[in-house]
N, C-alpha and C positions, 0 to 999 in steps of 0.2 A: 688414852688409849691407844698407846704406842703406835701412833702415827697412821692407825688402820684407815681413819677417814681418807686422809691424804693418799695412800695406796689406795682406796676402793674408788675415786678419782679419776687415781690414774691409769686402773684397767681400762675402767669405763672410756676416759679417751682413747686408749690405745686400741680398742674396738672398734670407738666410732669414726676418728679422724679418717682412716685408710678406707673403711666401708662405705660410709652413707652417701660420698661423690658417688661412686658405683651404681650404688640402690637409688638416685636421685636420677641417675643415667640409663634406668630401667634395667639394670644389670644384677638385679640380686641375685644368680645364680654364681656369681662371679664373684659377688662381695665375699660371699662364706671362704674363699681361699686368704682374701686378708685377712681375714677375723683371725682363722689357722695361723699365721704367723706371730698375730699379736697378741696369742698366748705368749710370747719370750715374756711378757710384764708380770708373769703371775711368777717367777725363776726370781732368787736372790735378795727377793724383800728385806730380810737384816743383814745382810754383805754394805758394808763401807763405799764409795762413791770410788773408789778406785779398783777395787779387789769388782764391784759390782758391773763396770765397764768390760772388763776382760769375761768375766764370766757368761754374759749377758749377750758380748759379739760371740762367743763358742753357741750359746742355745739358738743365736737368730739365725748361726747358719744349719743347727741341727735340725731348728722347726722349717727351712724352708726346704733343707734337702729331704725331710719328713714326705714334705706334701710334693716335690716336682717326684720320686720316686713313687710313692703312692698315683699321682696321675699319667707316671709312661706306664707304670704295669696294668694301668684303666684300659688305657688306649693299645695297649697292647692285645689283654685278656677279653676284647670286648668284639661280637657278645660273650655273656658268664656262661658259661654251660660248661659240665663234663672236668675236662684236666684244666682250662681253662679258670673256670671256680674255685678248682682243688689248691691250682697257683697262686692264689689270692690270700686263702685263708692260708697256706704256710707260712708264704712271705710276713701276713698279719701277724703271726704267733711270734716270727722272729724275728718282726722290729720290739713284739712287746718285749720278749728277754734280753734284745741288745741294749733298750731303750731303761729298761730297769737294770741291768747291771753298768750301764756310762751313767748312770746318778746315782747309784749305789756307791762308785767308783769317784766321783766325784765329790758325794755329801752333802745333795740335793735336794731337802727336804719337799714334803707336800704331794704336789701328784702332780711333778715332773712327768715321769716315766709315764705316765696315764695321757697325758696330753700331749706326750709324742706318738701314743699308739695312736690317740685321739682322730691329732692331722693326718696321721698316714692311714687310717681308715677311712676318713672321711674323702680323702682325695681315691683311694685307691677303688670306691665301691662308687664311685662318678661315670660317666660317661660321657669321656671324650675324647674327639679326634687326636692324632697326633701333631695338628697344628694347634692348639690349645694347650699343650703339657708346660710349653715356655709361657704363656703370657700366665698361667695360673700360678707358675713357680713367681713371676715376677711378683706378683700381686701378693705373696705370701711373705715374697723379701720385703715389700715394702710396708707391710705391718710390721713386722717381726723389726724394721728399721727406725719404723715412729714409735714402740714399745721401747726401743732403747733409748732412742733420746728421751723420752718422757723419762725414765727410769733413772739417768744421770742428769737430768734437768735439775733436782735439788742441789747437786754441790755447787752451782752459783749464788744459790740462797743461802743456805746451813750445810757447808762441806764436812761437818762434823756429828749432824742429824743423825743418822743412825749408829753411831759410837754412844754419842745419849740419849737415846730410847733403850739399848742395850742398856745399860748402867742403871740409867734409873729404873727400869723392869727388876733390876737384881736390886736396888735399895730397897722396893717396894714389897718385892717377896720375904726378905730377910726381914723387913719391917715387922711382917704378918708372925715370921717364926718368933721374933721373939716379943711380941705377944702373944704368940701362943706359950711362950715359959713363962711367962709373966701370970696367965693363967693356969699355972701348972700342966701344961699341953706341952708341944715341942715337939714332936717324932711326925712319924707316919706321911703322909701327903703333904704337908704341913715342911717339913724339912726334904724332901725329895725336890718339890718343886724352887724350894731355894737354893737348894743344891744347882739344881737345870738352870735356875737362872744366872747365878753365879758365873759359873761353865760354859752358859753362851755370850758372856759378856766378855770374859778372857776370849774367847773366840773372833766375838766380831773386834776386840780391840786387837788382835794380832800377838797375844804376848799368852806365855805362861803363867799358871801363878807362881808365887813369890816361895823361893827357897831359904834355909838359913843361911843362905850363903853367896843368894841373889836377889837382894831386894832392896839395896843401896840404885844409885842412877836409875830409877822410876819414880818422873816429877811430874808427869802427864797428870792433869788432875780429875780425868777420867781412871786411870790405872790404877794411882791412889784409893780414889774410894773405891773399885774394885776389889782392890789389894784390902783395903776396910770390911770389905762384906765376908772379901776371904777370911779374915783372923774373926772376924764373928762367931764366922760357919763353923768352922774347925774348932775354934775353943769354948763355942757355949755349948760341946755335949761334954767336955770337960767344969769346966767354971761358968755357970750362969753370970750374967750381967747383975750387977748391982742391983738397976732401975732398969728391967727392958722395955718397960712399959715409955720411960722418957726418950732413954737412943732408938725407940722406935718411932718418935714424933719426930727426933732430928733427920732421922733418913729418909720418913716420907717427907718431909719440907726441905731436904737438898734432893729428892727425885723431880720435885715439884720445878728447882730453879735452872732440872739439866731440861728437860724437854719446853722451856720456854722460848720465844723465836726472839729474844737479844740477841744481837749481832755480837761477835767475841766470844773469848774463852770465857765456859763456866765458871761460875764464882764460888768455891766452895765456902762451906758454913765454919765459922771459927771453932765449933762445938764437934766439926768433924775434919774440916782442912790437916791436919797432923796424921799420918799412921802411925801414931803412936797412943790416939785416941781409941784402939781397941784395949791396949794396955791400961790405958786409966778409966777403961769402963771395967777391968778385971774381967774379963773374958781368955785372955789369953797373958801368958809372965812376958817380960823385957827380951829380948833374943840379947845376952851380951856375955862377955867370957865368964859370968857368973854362973850363967844359966844354969843346971844339971844338963849332964850328957843324952839322958831320956828325952827331956821338952826339945833338945835339939834334934836328936831322931826322929821325933815324931813328928815335929811340923816339917821335919826333909823328905819323912814318907808320907806323908798328906800331900806334898808339893808333886810332886814323882806320881802319888796316883793320879790328883787330877790332870795330870800332865797325860797320862796314857789315857783318863777319858776324854779328856779335849781331842788327844791325836790317833787313839785307836794304836798308839804302841807304847812302849814302854821307854822312855826315855832314860840315859844314865844307868848306874849300878841296878841287880835287881833286890828286891825290897820281899824282904818274906814275914810272914805275921809273927814270926817270933822275937825281927829288930825292931817295928813299930807297930801303933794302933793304926786305926782310921777310926770318922767317927762313922757309927751306926750305916748313916745312909749316902755315905761315900763312897 
């Protein structure tokens, strides 16, 4: 389930740990502010732990600031009538735009902007006294801190689990594509899902798809498996595998090995461990001095296209449609 159960458990704990003691103390009205800060846990689920720690630290500050600013606005605007009510509406609209812009710029998917807006709106529509602003902000900060600790705590148990889950998802989606090719399909939604999963794996690993001149020095098992997925994905449009069902079975088995909880580096299957497995599968030709120039250009163009999809901007020389060909859904 790609870590969905552990993510849900972490979200539940992030909500309960800071809020439950406050509620048991008879101040359930204040527990909500701690829970607003705990929304930090919903960000960065697919990020590696080092990047997750940095991103969630910024998110925690943003969520705390949203609650603090909302509480301060509520204290200033109470009682809420006339110009005071209008100021709350205008401020809420401004926070909505700023939160959406910031989340898009940081490429935080999901409900990030909505949750930041919700934190501000709940605090801004309360009725605190000026002396309540700092306690409410502190409670939000405590909830965000608990969420941050829980989000990065997995590093001590499985430091590379987010990367493994992303690569396993790519292997599984590519296996589904190969099975569809074996049954005479292999286009449309199935290929789109496989492409998205492979590109997400590269993004999680923090590397770009390989090009004709940049495939050496990629010795990490997860990177090599993702490169294999990319080779199969880009090659399957021109040269389908000889036995797609058998290859799909190996990919699914490799994905199951990646997501197990055994310590140590992941173990590659003998059938998939060399990057040249795609060549032996018959999906892409070997890249060597004997390869025709057109094939080199196609591989390089596909790599640059994937780089553009991952980063949002074009790296390297501009490629035109006259100089290379891309997979239909790439």
